[in-house]
C-alpha positions in Angstrom: 17.4 11.2 21.4 14.1 13.2 20.9 15.8 15.7 19.2 17.0 13.4 16.5 13.4 12.8 15.6 10.7 14.6 13.2 7.2 14.3 12.1 6.7 14.0 8.5 3.1 13.9 7.6 2.0 12.9 10.7 4.9 10.0 10.9 7.5 10.0 13.5 10.9 9.3 11.7 14.9 10.0 12.2 15.8 13.4 10.8 18.9 12.1 9.1 19.5 8.5 7.3 22.8 7.9 9.2 20.7 7.9 12.6 18.2 5.5 10.9 20.9 3.5 9.7 22.8 3.5 13.0 19.5 2.3 15.2 18.9 -0.2 12.8 22.3 -1.9 13.0 22.3 -1.6 16.9 18.8 -3.2 17.4 17.5 -4.8 14.3 20.6 -6.1 12.3 19.3 -8.8 10.2 16.4 -8.9 7.7 14.7 -11.5 10.1 15.0 -9.3 13.0 13.4 -6.4 10.8 10.5 -8.6 9.8 9.8 -9.6 13.2 9.7 -6.0 14.3 7.2 -5.0 11.7 5.1 -8.0 12.6 5.1 -6.9 16.1 4.1 -3.5 15.1 1.3 -4.8 13.1 0.1 -6.7 15.8 -0.1 -3.6 18.1 -1.9 -1.9 15.2 -4.5 -4.8 15.2 -5.1 -4.7 19.0 -5.9 -1.0 19.0 -9.5 0.4 18.3 -9.7 2.1 15.1 -7.9 5.2 15.0 -8.9 6.5 11.5 -7.9 5.8 8.0 -4.1 5.8 8.6 -4.7 2.9 10.8 -5.4 0.3 7.9 -2.6 1.9 5.6 -0.2 1.1 8.7 -1.4 -2.2 9.3 -1.0 -3.2 5.6 2.2 -1.5 5.4 3.8 -3.2 8.5 2.6 -6.9 6.9 4.0 -6.1 3.8 7.4 -5.2 5.3 7.0 -8.2 7.6 6.3 -10.4 4.3 3.5 -11.8 6.2 1.6 -12.6 3.1 -1.1 -14.5 4.4 -2.2 -12.2 7.1 -2.1 -9.3 4.4 -4.3 -11.4 2.1 -7.0 -11.8 4.8 -7.0 -7.9 5.5 -7.1 -7.0 2.0 -9.9 -9.6 1.3 -12.0 -8.0 3.8 -14.0 -5.6 2.2 -14.9 -3.2 5.3 -10.9 -3.1 5.4 -10.3 -2.7 1.8 -12.7 0.2 1.6 -11.1 2.2 4.4 -7.8 1.7 2.8 -8.8 2.9 -0.4 -10.0 6.1 0.7 -6.4 6.6 2.5 -5.1 6.1 -1.0 -6.2 4.4 -4.2 -2.6 3.9 -5.2 -1.6 2.4 -2.1 -4.3 -0.4 -2.4 -2.8 -1.0 -5.8 0.7 -1.4 -4.7 -0.3 -3.8 -1.6 -2.0 -6.1 -4.0 0.9 -6.3 -6.6 3.3 -7.1 -4.0 1.2 -9.8 -2.5 0.6 -11.4 -5.9 4.3 -11.2 -6.8 5.4 -12.9 -3.8 2.6 -15.3 -3.2 0.1 -17.3 -4.7 -2.8 -15.2 -3.6 -4.9 -13.7 -6.4 -7.3 -10.5 -6.0 -9.8 -12.5 -7.9 -9.8 -15.3 -5.5 -10.4 -12.8 -2.7 -13.4 -11.1 -4.2 -14.8 -14.2 -6.0 -18.0 -14.0 -3.7 -18.5 -10.3 -5.0 -17.8 -11.4 -8.9 -20.2 -14.0 -8.5 -23.3 -11.9 -6.8 -22.3 -8.3 -7.6 -25.8 -7.1 -7.0 -25.5 -8.2 -3.3 -22.9 -5.3 -2.5 -23.0 -1.7 -2.4 -21.7 -0.2 -5.7 -19.3 1.9 -4.4 -17.4 -1.6 -3.1 -18.2 -3.0 -6.4 -16.5 -0.2 -8.3 -13.7 -0.5 -6.0 -12.9 -4.3 -6.8 -13.7 -3.6 -10.6 -10.7 -0.8 -10.3 -8.5 -3.1 -8.4 -8.8 -6.2 -11.4 -8.1 -3.9 -14.2 -4.4 -4.7 -14.9 -4.7 -8.4 -14.1 -7.9 -9.7 -14.8 -9.5 -7.4 -17.1 -12.6 -9.5 -18.2 -13.8 -9.8 -14.4 -13.3 -6.0 -14.1 -15.0 -5.2 -17.3 -18.0 -7.4 -16.0 -18.4 -5.6 -12.8 -18.2 -2.0 -14.5 -21.0 -3.3 -17.1 -23.1 -4.6 -13.9 -22.7 -0.7 -12.4 -23.7 0.9 -15.6 -26.7 -1.2 -15.5 -27.0 -0.5 -12.3 -27.3 3.2 -12.2 -29.2 3.3 -15.5 -32.0 1.7 -14.2 -34.5 3.5 -12.2 -34.5 1.2 -9.0 -30.8 2.0 -8.9 -31.3 5.6 -9.3 -33.9 5.8 -6.8 -32.3 3.7 -4.1 -29.4 6.3 -4.4 -31.9 9.1 -4.5 -35.2 8.3 -2.6 -37.0 11.5 -3.0 -37.0 11.4 -6.8 -39.0 8.3 -6.9 -41.9 10.0 -5.2 -41.8 12.4 -8.1 -41.5 9.6 -10.7 -38.2 11.0 -12.1 -35.1 8.9 -13.1 -31.7 10.2 -14.0 -32.7 10.7 -17.7 -35.7 12.4 -16.9 -33.8 14.6 -14.5 -31.0 15.4 -16.9 -33.5 17.5 -19.2 -32.7 21.3 -19.6 -36.5 21.8 -19.3 -36.2 21.6 -15.3 -34.1 25.2 -15.1 -37.5 26.7 -16.4 -40.2 24.6 -14.6 -38.4 24.1 -11.6 -35.3 25.7 -11.3 -34.5 25.1 -7.5 -34.9 21.6 -8.4 -32.5 21.9 -11.5 -30.0 23.7 -9.8 -30.2 21.4 -6.5 -29.7 18.4 -8.8 -26.9 19.6 -10.9 -25.2 21.4 -7.9 -25.1 18.0 -6.3 -23.6 16.4 -9.2 -21.0 19.1 -9.3 -19.9 18.4 -5.8 -19.5 14.8 -6.3 -17.3 15.4 -9.5 -15.3 17.7 -7.0 -14.6 15.2 -4.5 -14.3 11.9 -6.3 -10.9 10.4 -6.6 -9.7 9.0 -9.5 -9.7 5.3 -9.3 -6.8 3.1 -10.3 -7.8 2.7 -13.8 -6.5 6.5 -14.8 -3.2 5.6 -13.1 -3.0 2.6 -15.4 -3.7 4.8 -18.7 -1.1 7.2 -17.4 1.4 4.3 -16.9 1.0 3.3 -20.6 1.5 6.7 -22.1 4.6 7.0 -20.1 6.0 4.2 -21.7 5.1 5.6 -25.3 8.2 7.5 -26.9 5.9 10.4 -28.1 3.8 10.3 -25.2 -0.3 10.2 -25.4 -3.3 11.9 -25.3 -7.0 10.9 -24.0 -10.2 11.8 -26.0 -13.0 12.1 -23.9 -17.0 13.0 -23.8 -16.7 13.2 -19.8 -17.0 16.7 -18.3 -16.3 15.5 -14.8 -12.6 16.7 -15.1 -11.0 13.4 -13.3 -8.8 12.8 -16.0 -7.3 16.3 -15.4 -6.5 15.6 -11.9 -5.6 12.1 -12.1 -1.8 12.6 -13.4 0.1 15.2 -15.1 -0.8 15.7 -18.7 1.3 13.7 -21.5 1.0 15.1 -25.2 -2.7 16.4 -25.5 -6.0 16.1 -23.9 -9.3 16.9 -25.6 -12.8 16.9 -24.5 -15.7 16.6 -27.0 
């Protein structure tokens, strides 16, 4: 039987669909049997010590297939679990929440209501993740979180918390984002802008970009994005439709 199995992206599966169907019909002939099996696999992964980012994705997927919506809600409401799951695949998080909300009364806004009430008590990266998740169905709450993040990073305290050495120099983001530093202190300027460049290169587009893409795909004439951003995240978020322009 081992020669009928192959590894695809690190996942063990059947080499042919007819083998998968035969095994399913023999051992898991009904939907109830299949859901029970998915639940047992989820139990197994939950008992294991953390095995890496794939671990969280496997638990969420198995619970979705088992239609154990209460357990899935508890997992997605856990901000630590959610963040690791997001690192694995941002679109997977969106898909899990979409299925959960479609098949139960659980809502993302309810899961993260403590964060919504006091976003300043949480790490900005976690606040940004929740804000992105709320874009499709709770746009008002999402906007409020993004406004909080903007105010946080524009304030000197927020910038200094992220970059302590600049506190000693008395420089905030606006003070550093000045071409004069290439003449006054070239090393400082290149280190700062080189750091920003690396951040841009390793930043994954949040789910809002996929939402924009889906809107354009539904338009008969396509669409385009006009942006003043220079980070190129829009370019790597999805295939271009229509024109894309940067100012």
